[in-house]
Backbone as a chain_set.jsonl record, in Angstrom:
{"seq": "MKRITPIILIAVGLTACGTVQAKTNEAFVVDDSAPATTEAPETDDAPYTLDDFTIELITLESECFDSAGALVTVEPDLYIRDGEYPGKATLVFEIRGGEHTETFRMELDGDGYTTNEEMIATATCSANLTAVPTNLIERSS", "coords": {"N": [[0.12, 27.992, -20.875], [-0.19, 29.764, -23.789], [1.753, 30.091, -26.661], [2.778, 32.179, -29.2], [4.32, 31.569, -32.115], [6.021, 33.052, -34.546], [6.314, 32.236, -37.913], [8.14, 32.652, -40.671], [7.61, 32.423, -43.956], [9.238, 32.26, -46.893], [8.847, 32.794, -50.162], [10.336, 32.703, -53.102], [10.216, 34.181, -56.14], [10.375, 34.819, -59.617], [9.452, 37.665, -61.357], [7.93, 38.794, -64.358], [9.517, 40.868, -65.05], [11.928, 40.249, -64.038], [12.482, 40.838, -61.373], [12.732, 40.13, -57.867], [10.316, 38.752, -55.696], [8.959, 38.498, -52.422], [7.038, 36.425, -50.232], [5.364, 36.665, -47.151], [4.292, 36.472, -43.654], [2.981, 34.228, -42.36], [1.7, 32.504, -39.534], [1.45, 30.408, -36.57], [-0.15, 28.777, -33.764], [1.258, 27.503, -30.843], [0.429, 25.209, -28.419], [1.531, 24.82, -25.358], [0.636, 24.387, -22.818], [-0.362, 22.073, -21.599], [1.381, 19.481, -20.284], [3.102, 16.803, -21.882], [2.353, 13.348, -21.403], [3.18, 10.009, -20.495], [2.031, 8.216, -18.9], [-0.502, 5.87, -18.089], [-3.945, 6.589, -17.533], [-5.403, 6.345, -14.241], [-7.734, 3.862, -13.393], [-11.01, 2.952, -12.153], [-11.544, 0.281, -12.286], [-9.302, -1.159, -11.776], [-7.309, -3.967, -10.806], [-7.806, -5.443, -7.566], [-5.653, -5.074, -4.782], [-3.733, -6.067, -1.891], [-3.32, -3.687, -0.585], [-5.681, -2.34, -0.87], [-7.336, -2.996, 1.154], [-8.226, -2.526, 4.532], [-8.029, -3.391, 7.881], [-9.524, -2.929, 10.912], [-9.351, -3.571, 14.373], [-11.857, -4.244, 16.636], [-12.186, -4.089, 20.012], [-13.891, -6.301, 21.958], [-13.961, -7.56, 24.407], [-11.89, -7.809, 27.282], [-9.722, -9.524, 29.325], [-7.699, -9.1, 31.945], [-4.794, -10.422, 33.413], [-2.929, -9.466, 35.236], [0.416, -9.908, 35.79], [0.437, -12.127, 34.208], [-0.457, -11.602, 31.683], [-3.027, -11.209, 29.169], [-6.338, -11.978, 27.919], [-7.825, -11.172, 24.986], [-10.723, -10.355, 23.283], [-11.549, -9.808, 20.007], [-13.107, -8.177, 17.193], [-12.861, -8.206, 13.753], [-13.037, -5.354, 11.662], [-13.761, -4.417, 8.508], [-12.489, -2.382, 5.877], [-12.892, -1.44, 2.55], [-11.543, -0.549, -0.622], [-13.478, 1.607, -2.577], [-15.688, 0.751, -1.185], [-16.852, -1.763, -1.569], [-16.323, -5.199, -2.585], [-15.924, -6.441, -5.785], [-17.32, -9.195, -6.401], [-16.574, -12.565, -5.307], [-14.46, -13.613, -2.662], [-11.749, -14.782, -0.572], [-10.295, -13.257, 2.118], [-7.278, -13.352, 3.62], [-5.79, -12.779, 6.747], [-3.495, -11.544, 9.234], [-3.304, -11.388, 12.778], [-1.421, -9.401, 14.73], [0.78, -8.76, 17.493], [-0.003, -10.129, 19.674], [0.755, -12.944, 21.862], [1.548, -14.733, 19.956], [1.792, -14.555, 16.382], [-1.168, -14.772, 14.656], [-3.18, -16.406, 12.187], [-6.035, -15.669, 10.25], [-9.236, -15.641, 8.51], [-11.563, -14.02, 6.264], [-14.661, -13.994, 4.54], [-15.492, -12.529, 1.503], [-18.13, -10.916, -0.234], [-19.334, -9.078, -2.529], [-20.779, -6.2, -1.241], [-20.688, -7.115, 1.337], [-19.31, -9.039, 4.119], [-18.105, -11.886, 5.9], [-17.049, -12.796, 9.128], [-15.352, -13.848, 12.13], [-15.487, -13.474, 15.717], [-12.462, -13.151, 17.479], [-10.269, -14.627, 19.844], [-7.477, -13.523, 21.472], [-4.391, -14.195, 22.942], [-2.342, -12.231, 24.941], [0.872, -10.926, 25.932], [1.033, -8.857, 27.709], [-1.181, -6.618, 29.486], [-1.56, -4.326, 28.104], [-1.099, -4.676, 25.398], [-0.697, -3.93, 21.921], [-2.771, -4.691, 19.444], [-2.841, -5.521, 15.997], [-4.247, -5.841, 12.706], [-3.348, -7.358, 9.678], [-3.755, -7.589, 6.248], [-2.901, -10.449, 4.309], [-3.241, -12.149, 2.139], [-5.2, -12.567, -0.805], [-7.725, -14.436, -2.054], [-9.296, -15.271, -4.901], [-12.65, -16.247, -5.609], [-14.915, -18.301, -7.443], [-17.938, -17.083, -8.816]], "CA": [[0.36, 29.259, -21.505], [-0.07, 29.62, -25.237], [2.855, 30.877, -27.182], [2.654, 32.374, -30.644], [5.632, 31.536, -32.735], [5.901, 33.454, -35.955], [7.139, 31.525, -38.887], [8.164, 33.436, -41.896], [7.842, 31.611, -45.136], [9.665, 33.123, -47.987], [8.784, 32.163, -51.475], [11.04, 33.586, -54.024], [9.816, 33.935, -57.513], [10.781, 35.861, -60.556], [8.359, 38.244, -62.136], [8.251, 38.946, -65.783], [10.543, 41.888, -65.195], [13.18, 39.771, -63.507], [12.699, 41.23, -59.988], [12.429, 39.101, -56.892], [9.273, 39.094, -54.738], [8.914, 37.589, -51.276], [5.77, 36.317, -49.523], [5.58, 36.447, -45.727], [3.149, 36.636, -42.763], [2.337, 33.003, -41.872], [1.95, 32.266, -38.118], [0.61, 29.367, -35.981], [-0.164, 28.794, -32.308], [1.756, 26.307, -30.171], [-0.172, 25.084, -27.085], [2.421, 24.061, -24.482], [0.113, 24.477, -21.456], [-0.57, 20.73, -21.048], [2.58, 18.68, -20.512], [2.902, 15.465, -22.442], [2.5, 12.292, -20.403], [3.162, 8.645, -21.03], [1.392, 7.359, -17.908], [-1.897, 5.541, -18.334], [-4.798, 7.11, -16.468], [-5.827, 5.367, -13.248], [-9.139, 3.546, -13.561], [-11.647, 2.344, -10.994], [-11.637, -1.167, -12.441], [-7.983, -1.755, -11.594], [-7.396, -5.134, -9.917], [-7.634, -5.189, -6.14], [-4.435, -5.573, -4.149], [-3.86, -6.068, -0.436], [-3.346, -2.293, -0.132], [-7.051, -1.848, -0.969], [-8.066, -3.484, 2.322], [-7.764, -2.118, 5.852], [-8.785, -4.077, 8.929], [-9.384, -2.402, 12.268], [-9.828, -4.528, 15.372], [-12.723, -3.691, 17.679], [-12.059, -4.887, 21.229], [-15.19, -6.603, 22.549], [-13.775, -7.95, 25.802], [-10.491, -7.946, 27.669], [-9.508, -10.043, 30.678], [-6.303, -8.881, 32.305], [-4.322, -11.297, 34.494], [-1.759, -8.789, 35.794], [1.705, -10.292, 35.203], [0.254, -13.283, 33.319], [-0.926, -11.173, 30.382], [-4.458, -10.974, 29.019], [-7.091, -12.565, 26.809], [-8.561, -10.083, 24.354], [-11.636, -10.777, 22.226], [-11.662, -8.733, 19.015], [-13.875, -8.434, 15.976], [-12.293, -7.442, 12.646], [-13.911, -4.437, 10.933], [-13.087, -4.313, 7.221], [-12.694, -1.253, 4.974], [-12.478, -1.843, 1.202], [-11.548, 0.502, -1.64], [-14.775, 1.762, -3.248], [-16.759, 0.307, -0.31], [-17.264, -3.151, -1.762], [-15.455, -6.031, -3.422], [-16.755, -6.904, -6.91], [-17.249, -10.64, -6.571], [-16.377, -13.36, -4.092], [-13.051, -13.881, -2.374], [-11.35, -14.991, 0.812], [-9.204, -12.382, 2.523], [-6.51, -13.931, 4.719], [-5.118, -11.715, 7.484], [-2.819, -11.908, 10.476], [-3.4, -10.493, 13.929], [-0.09, -9.282, 15.317], [0.859, -8.047, 18.763], [-0.297, -11.076, 20.744], [1.898, -13.805, 22.173], [1.935, -15.334, 18.673], [1.071, -14.041, 15.225], [-2.188, -15.754, 14.305], [-3.754, -16.208, 10.864], [-7.484, -15.84, 10.161], [-9.759, -15.303, 7.18], [-12.935, -13.547, 6.157], [-15.231, -14.226, 3.214], [-16.02, -11.321, 0.883], [-19.161, -11.138, -1.247], [-19.906, -7.777, -2.859], [-20.631, -5.192, -0.192], [-20.711, -7.757, 2.648], [-18.248, -9.981, 4.457], [-18.351, -12.643, 7.125], [-15.86, -13.024, 9.925], [-15.636, -14.328, 13.479], [-14.782, -12.879, 16.836], [-11.242, -13.909, 17.726], [-9.685, -14.444, 21.171], [-6.033, -13.435, 21.326], [-3.614, -14.14, 24.184], [-1.279, -11.231, 24.871], [1.856, -11.028, 27.017], [0.749, -7.803, 28.682], [-2.542, -6.092, 29.42], [-1.586, -3.147, 27.233], [-0.578, -5.034, 24.066], [-1.324, -3.264, 20.786], [-3.081, -5.672, 18.398], [-3.113, -4.992, 14.663], [-4.595, -6.838, 11.689], [-2.665, -7.071, 8.424], [-4.116, -8.496, 5.162], [-1.714, -11.133, 3.776], [-3.518, -12.884, 0.902], [-6.547, -12.439, -1.359], [-7.979, -15.607, -2.888], [-10.515, -15.084, -5.705], [-13.575, -17.368, -5.654], [-15.834, -18.194, -8.575], [-19.264, -16.609, -8.385]], "C": [[0.516, 29.004, -22.991], [1.002, 30.568, -25.721], [2.654, 30.998, -28.682], [4.06, 32.464, -31.201], [5.49, 31.943, -34.195], [6.841, 32.628, -36.814], [7.035, 32.321, -40.185], [8.53, 32.51, -43.03], [8.179, 32.552, -46.281], [9.627, 32.307, -49.266], [9.391, 33.149, -52.461], [10.624, 33.208, -55.436], [10.289, 35.089, -58.405], [9.541, 36.376, -61.257], [8.812, 38.365, -63.573], [9.357, 39.953, -66.006], [11.888, 41.438, -64.641], [13.454, 40.212, -62.088], [12.243, 40.104, -59.06], [11.341, 39.608, -55.954], [9.292, 38.058, -53.61], [7.52, 37.601, -50.674], [6.075, 36.001, -48.059], [4.242, 36.424, -44.989], [2.385, 35.349, -42.45], [2.695, 32.852, -40.396], [1.053, 31.126, -37.648], [0.775, 29.409, -34.464], [0.332, 27.45, -31.786], [1.156, 26.29, -28.77], [0.733, 24.202, -26.247], [1.936, 24.113, -23.033], [-0.099, 23.109, -20.817], [0.667, 19.896, -21.328], [2.223, 17.304, -21.068], [3.119, 14.429, -21.346], [2.453, 10.938, -21.085], [2.496, 7.687, -20.061], [-0.062, 7.113, -18.28], [-2.752, 6.103, -17.209], [-5.242, 5.99, -15.529], [-7.326, 5.13, -13.409], [-9.682, 2.87, -12.32], [-11.718, 0.833, -11.099], [-10.271, -1.849, -12.367], [-8.118, -2.938, -10.632], [-7.148, -4.749, -8.463], [-6.33, -5.805, -5.662], [-4.653, -5.537, -2.635], [-3.905, -4.647, 0.131], [-4.751, -1.696, -0.173], [-7.911, -2.259, 0.221], [-7.405, -2.982, 3.604], [-8.648, -2.804, 6.881], [-8.475, -3.417, 10.261], [-9.959, -3.431, 13.218], [-10.639, -3.795, 16.437], [-12.61, -4.618, 18.883], [-13.435, -5.057, 21.856], [-15.078, -6.918, 24.031], [-12.286, -8.101, 26.074], [-10.421, -8.42, 29.113], [-8.024, -9.931, 30.989], [-5.942, -9.737, 33.514], [-3.025, -10.768, 35.095], [-0.48, -9.242, 35.092], [1.586, -11.468, 34.245], [-0.266, -12.888, 31.937], [-2.426, -10.984, 30.35], [-5.027, -11.839, 27.909], [-7.981, -11.462, 26.262], [-9.429, -10.67, 23.249], [-11.844, -9.593, 21.297], [-12.559, -9.176, 17.873], [-13.27, -7.587, 14.863], [-13.366, -6.6, 11.95], [-13.18, -4.069, 9.65], [-13.491, -3.054, 6.468], [-12.09, -1.637, 3.628], [-12.499, -0.621, 0.297], [-12.904, 0.486, -2.343], [-15.931, 1.193, -2.43], [-17.24, -1.115, -0.494], [-16.29, -3.875, -2.675], [-16.316, -6.618, -4.548], [-16.612, -8.405, -7.155], [-17.1, -11.334, -5.238], [-14.896, -13.648, -3.92], [-12.895, -14.205, -0.895], [-10.174, -14.067, 1.08], [-8.547, -12.997, 3.751], [-5.785, -12.782, 5.408], [-4.479, -12.276, 8.744], [-3.16, -10.887, 11.552], [-2.058, -10.557, 14.639], [-0.158, -8.504, 16.625], [0.497, -8.925, 19.947], [0.942, -11.892, 21.059], [2.437, -14.477, 20.914], [1.192, -14.602, 17.565], [0.107, -15.131, 14.787], [-2.833, -15.384, 12.975], [-5.242, -16.542, 10.872], [-7.933, -15.52, 8.749], [-11.164, -14.729, 7.313], [-13.378, -13.736, 4.714], [-15.863, -12.936, 2.708], [-17.052, -11.693, -0.174], [-19.846, -9.807, -1.527], [-19.684, -6.782, -1.743], [-20.673, -5.788, 1.212], [-19.513, -8.665, 2.862], [-18.644, -10.701, 5.735], [-17.023, -12.894, 7.811], [-16.292, -13.485, 11.308], [-14.956, -13.447, 14.509], [-13.572, -13.761, 17.106], [-10.725, -13.597, 19.125], [-8.169, -14.558, 21.027], [-5.39, -13.353, 22.716], [-2.483, -13.145, 23.991], [-0.357, -11.356, 26.08], [1.618, -9.986, 28.094], [-0.697, -7.326, 28.507], [-2.665, -4.911, 28.464], [-1.045, -3.43, 25.829], [-1.383, -4.32, 22.98], [-1.533, -4.286, 19.679], [-3.38, -4.964, 17.085], [-3.447, -6.138, 13.731], [-3.996, -6.402, 10.362], [-3.121, -8.064, 7.361], [-2.862, -9.136, 4.548], [-1.973, -11.868, 2.465], [-4.975, -12.648, 0.495], [-6.743, -13.582, -2.338], [-9.33, -15.421, -3.582], [-11.331, -16.365, -5.688], [-14.49, -17.194, -6.854], [-17.222, -17.852, -8.05], [-20.311, -17.681, -8.41]], "O": [[1.274, 28.124, -23.399], [1.13, 31.696, -25.245], [2.386, 30.003, -29.355], [4.865, 33.311, -30.811], [4.886, 31.217, -34.984], [7.994, 32.374, -36.466], [5.947, 32.6, -40.69], [9.601, 31.903, -43.059], [7.461, 33.511, -46.564], [10.29, 31.279, -49.407], [8.954, 34.293, -52.586], [10.688, 32.047, -55.84], [10.559, 36.193, -57.933], [8.689, 35.602, -61.695], [9.953, 38.063, -63.92], [10.055, 39.909, -67.019], [12.879, 42.158, -64.758], [14.565, 39.994, -61.603], [11.458, 39.24, -59.451], [11.409, 40.737, -55.469], [9.604, 36.888, -53.832], [6.88, 38.65, -50.605], [6.937, 35.174, -47.762], [3.184, 36.365, -45.615], [1.167, 35.425, -42.287], [3.853, 33.043, -40.023], [0.005, 30.885, -38.247], [1.722, 30.001, -33.948], [-0.117, 26.394, -32.232], [1.343, 27.238, -28.008], [0.72, 22.98, -26.393], [2.727, 23.908, -22.113], [-0.022, 22.996, -19.594], [0.977, 19.626, -22.489], [1.179, 16.734, -20.753], [3.963, 14.609, -20.468], [1.785, 10.747, -22.101], [2.395, 6.492, -20.337], [-0.765, 8.02, -18.726], [-2.333, 6.095, -16.051], [-5.433, 4.848, -15.947], [-8.098, 6.079, -13.544], [-8.933, 2.291, -11.533], [-11.933, 0.162, -10.09], [-10.103, -2.975, -12.836], [-8.96, -2.907, -9.735], [-6.373, -3.837, -8.175], [-5.949, -6.9, -6.074], [-5.668, -5.021, -2.167], [-4.466, -4.425, 1.204], [-4.989, -0.65, 0.43], [-9.089, -1.907, 0.286], [-6.182, -3.013, 3.739], [-9.873, -2.797, 6.762], [-7.322, -3.352, 10.686], [-10.948, -4.092, 12.9], [-10.159, -2.846, 17.056], [-12.907, -5.808, 18.779], [-14.074, -4.077, 22.241], [-15.969, -6.595, 24.816], [-11.519, -8.48, 25.189], [-10.988, -7.798, 30.011], [-7.197, -10.594, 30.362], [-6.672, -9.78, 34.504], [-2.126, -11.543, 35.423], [-0.315, -8.978, 33.901], [2.543, -11.778, 33.536], [-0.492, -13.761, 31.099], [-3.039, -10.643, 31.362], [-4.295, -12.362, 27.068], [-8.792, -10.888, 26.988], [-8.938, -11.394, 22.382], [-12.257, -8.515, 21.725], [-12.746, -10.366, 17.62], [-13.172, -6.369, 15.007], [-14.467, -7.081, 11.683], [-12.102, -3.477, 9.694], [-14.668, -2.695, 6.417], [-10.949, -2.092, 3.55], [-13.367, 0.243, 0.43], [-13.409, -0.589, -2.667], [-17.057, 1.151, -2.925], [-17.974, -1.627, 0.351], [-15.538, -3.259, -3.431], [-17.344, -7.236, -4.27], [-15.854, -8.824, -8.03], [-17.442, -10.793, -4.187], [-14.174, -13.892, -4.887], [-13.781, -13.941, -0.082], [-9.177, -14.091, 0.358], [-9.181, -13.147, 4.796], [-5.228, -11.909, 4.743], [-4.866, -13.331, 9.248], [-3.289, -9.693, 11.284], [-1.619, -11.616, 15.086], [-1.057, -7.688, 16.827], [0.666, -8.52, 21.097], [2.039, -11.584, 20.593], [3.632, -14.758, 20.813], [0.093, -14.089, 17.78], [0.507, -16.275, 14.573], [-3.014, -14.206, 12.667], [-5.66, -17.56, 11.425], [-7.121, -15.171, 7.893], [-11.849, -14.919, 8.318], [-12.574, -13.65, 3.787], [-16.673, -12.321, 3.402], [-16.876, -12.659, -0.916], [-20.813, -9.443, -0.857], [-18.548, -6.538, -1.335], [-20.692, -5.04, 2.189], [-18.798, -9.014, 1.923], [-19.418, -10.189, 6.543], [-16.011, -13.168, 7.166], [-17.485, -13.505, 11.612], [-13.977, -12.763, 14.213], [-13.65, -14.983, 16.975], [-10.736, -12.442, 19.55], [-7.651, -15.556, 20.526], [-5.794, -12.547, 23.553], [-1.753, -13.205, 23.001], [-0.772, -11.84, 27.133], [1.959, -10.2, 29.257], [-1.338, -7.608, 27.495], [-3.772, -4.546, 28.066], [-0.584, -2.513, 25.148], [-2.593, -4.133, 23.108], [-0.569, -4.707, 19.039], [-4.076, -3.949, 17.053], [-2.996, -7.266, 13.929], [-4.11, -5.244, 9.962], [-2.91, -9.266, 7.526], [-1.875, -8.445, 4.295], [-1.026, -12.183, 1.745], [-5.862, -12.545, 1.343], [-6.022, -13.693, -3.33], [-10.375, -15.416, -2.932], [-10.767, -17.458, -5.745], [-14.807, -16.069, -7.24], [-17.618, -18.288, -6.968], [-21.467, -17.422, -8.074]]}, "num_chains": 1, "name": "protein.A"}
């Protein structure tokens, strides 16, 4: 919203007759519609953090052994901010929800990545497996 604030400037001067004259009628516009900010704008070239990666596990095979648990074969499916990683890196991740937390890695190279199918032992047939990125290691091109 623009606000007009009148400012009256008074200049007092003496005329030859000794009377006082005043000058008025100056005004300016104050634009207070856009609030001031001290935050830097977010850019697309900001460094990548672990929050920029999401890994979903696709179950390829599951062998259930009733009370003995199960063996589940999964393949990590990676989602990256902006759809690709600008350069080469190793993304280290953990698969949680099995009998043990296990650590794996995948190699990133631009819009592609390489990974392996992983076999995870679980305590029950209905275990919920999740993958969590834990480290990003930059590689020289």
